[in-house]
N, C-alpha and C positions, 0 to 999 in steps of 0.2 A: 448547643449554641442557641443564644437568644435570637428570636426572629420577630418581625413586626406582628402586632396584634391584628387578626383578621376577623371579619364579621360574616363573610360569605364562603370561606374555604378554611380548611385545616392544613397544617404543615407539620410533618413529623420527620425527624432525622434520626436514623440509627444505622450503624454498620456501613456508613458511607452512602446510604440510599435516602434521598429526600422524597417523601410521598406527599404530594399536593392533591387534596381531594376537594372538588367543588362540593359545597355543603348547603344547598337549598333543596333538599330532597322533596319537600312538599310542593315545590314549584318546578320539579324535574330539572333542578339546577339551571333554570333560565338565567341568563346573564344580564343582571341589572347594573346600574352605574357602579356600585361599589365593587362588584365582582370583576368587571373589566380592569379597574385600577389595581385591585388586589392581585390579579393574575400577574400583572407587570411587576408589582412589588415583590411577589413571591419568587419569581424567576430571577429578578435582580439579586435577591438574597442568595439564592442557590448559586448563581454565578460568582458571587463575591465571597462565598463561604468555603474555605479549603476542605473542610471535613465532608462536604457534600460532593460526592464523586459522580453520581448519576441521579436522575429524578424520574419519578413515576407520576403521571397525571391521571387521576381517576375521578369518578363521580359517586357521590353518596346516593343510596336508594336504588330504585328500579331502573332509572334512566341515567345515562352519562350526562347528557345536557340537551335541553330543548331549544338551544339557540338564544338569540337576543330576547330579553323580556319585552313583551308587546307593550307594556305600560311605558317602558323607556322609549320605545320606538314612537309611541303616540305623543310623547311629550316633546319631541324634537322641534316641532314647529314653534312651540312657545319659547323654547330655549334659544332659538336663533333669531327670534323676532327683532326687527329693526325697521324704522321708517324708510331707510334706504335699502332697496332690494339687493343691491350689489353687496352691501355690508352683511346683510342677512345670509346671502349665499357664501360669502367668504367665511362666515362663522360656521356654516355647515361643513365646508371643506375642511376647516381646521378640526372640527369634531371628528370627522371621518378619519383624518390623518392620525389623530390621537388614539382612536380605537384600533386602527391598524397597528400602531406602535405598541399598544398593550399586548397584542398577540405576537408581534415580531420579537418581543422580549424572550419568547421561548426559543426562537431561532438564534438570537444573539447570545443566549446563555451558553457558556463554553462547555457545559456538561451535557452528555446525551440525555434526551428526554423520551421516555416510553409512555405512550398513551394506552390505557387499559379501558376498553369501551364496552359497556353493556347497555341494552335497551336503545333508546333513541339517541342518535347523534345527528342532529339536523340543523340546517341554517348556519348560524354563527358557530355552532359546535364543530361543524365540518371545517370551517376556517381555522378553528382552534387546533384541531388534531393534525391538519396538514402542516402546521408549523413544527410538529414533533419529529424526532429522528425516526421513530418506528411507531407503528400502530398495531395493537392486538385486540381481538374482539371475542366476546362470548357469542354463542350460537344465536342468542335472541337480539343481537345488535342490528339496527337498521340505520341507514344513512340516506340523506337526501339534501339537495341544494334547494331549500324552500323559498328562496327569495323571489323566484319567478311567480310563485303563487301569491305573493304580496305586491306584485306589479313593480318590482324593483330589481336592480342589478346588484348582485352580491359584490361587496366592495371592501372586504377586510382580509382578502387573501386567497380564497378558494379558487377563483378564476386564474390566479397567477401560479399557484402551487399545485393544484390538482392535476393539470395536464402533464406535469413532470412525473407524477406517480402512476397515472392510469392511461396516459396517452391523450392526444388532442381530441380524437373522435369521441371516445367515451365521455370525456369531460364535457364536451359540448352537448352531447345527448342528455346528460344528467342536468346540465344547467338550463337547457331549453325546455325540458319536459318536467323537471322537478320530481321525477319518479323515484320510488324508494328502491334502494339496493339492500338486499339482506346480507347476512354475514358470509354465506357461502359465495355469493357473487363478489363481495368485497375482497375475499381472498383470491378469487380467480382473476380479477382485474388488477390486483396488486395494490389495492387501497390499504389492506391490512396484511401484515406478515404471516399471521397465524390465527386460526379460530379455535377457541377452547369450548369444551362441552357445556360449561356452566360458568356463572360469575365467580364461584369459588375457585374453580380450576383456573380461570383467567387471572385472578388475584395471585394465586400461588405460582402460576407459570411465569407471569411477568416479573414477580419478585425474584424468581430463580435467575431469569435473564439479567435483571438489574444487578443481582449479587455477583454474577459472572463478570459483568463489566466493572463493578466496583473493585474487584480483585486485581484488575489490570493496572498498568502504569497510568496514574492520573495525568501525568504530563503528556504521554503519548495519546491517551484518549482525547484530551483537549485538542491536541494537534490534529488528530484524525477529523474531528468535527470542523475545525477551522479550515483544513485543506479541502475536505469534501464539499463544504458550503461554497468555498471560493471556486473550486473547479466546476461546480454546477453552473455557475454564472459566466464562465470564461472558456476559451478554447482549450483544447488538450495541450497545446504548446504553452499557453499561459499557465495552466495548472501544473505542468511539469517544472516550469521555471520557478513557480511559487514554492512547490514542495522542496525543490533543491535549496532554495534560500532558507526555508523553514528548518530543514534538517541541518544545514550548515550552522545554524544558530543553536539548535536544541538537541541534535542527535547524541552528542557526547555528554550524556547526563548521568546523574546518580542512578536513575532508574535503569539505564542500560547496564551499568556495572552490577546493580543488584540482580537483574535478570540473569546475567552470565554467572554470577556467583551462586544463585539459587539452583540453576541447572547443574552446575558442577557439583554442588553439595546435595543434590537430589532432595530439595525442600521447596516449599512454597515461598515466593518472593514476598518481601515486606517493604512497601513503598511509603515514603513520606507523602502527606497530602499536598 
């Protein structure tokens, strides 16, 4: 399937798996203006492309991502300049909201997104991976909320999403201190699902998990993400009511019939996209 042309990342689709790779390895995949926008475009494309059943988010080179490009950060004051201070601050608010939305596109994407992380995953990169459904790391991966060391409050998702992954106390400690978490600790606190011995093992292992997901009912997989995202933000009672409504609409599907037939005939199911 044809996808938009990208300058700061690559996108490859095969066997139901869309692999999106940040591609500024000489800059440790630091997120400049184009990359923020292209992340949104890429996941909008995955969301709207039936053949893409699951996505992997990775980074080229030694490091997954060094966070926001400091040159971009340094240019913000010029970009929002206005004789009226209120209008300047409004422009900054709108810029922050747009950057938030670029990453939230990962969460909005109906397909599961698996992050494969090696080397540095710091600052804005941590915001990026907390949007993903699951995170996997190589042994050399390191994580930190770097914004405190720049004298600023992280503002594109980490403070909202990380406490749901690692608990409020650990998230506050990492935000207040900016300290580095290695892969072993990231696994222990629940930031990553699994740690692999090398980048090569990480790539192979995450692809295996993605292939397992791609082999399942695409309709049910999309429903799982929708219901789990909804339930995270609502009470148990609200979540139960929502999934009842969801399944009332979508339970009796062709995929259900195919699963039953495949089990009866002792074969692998074959689903439409």
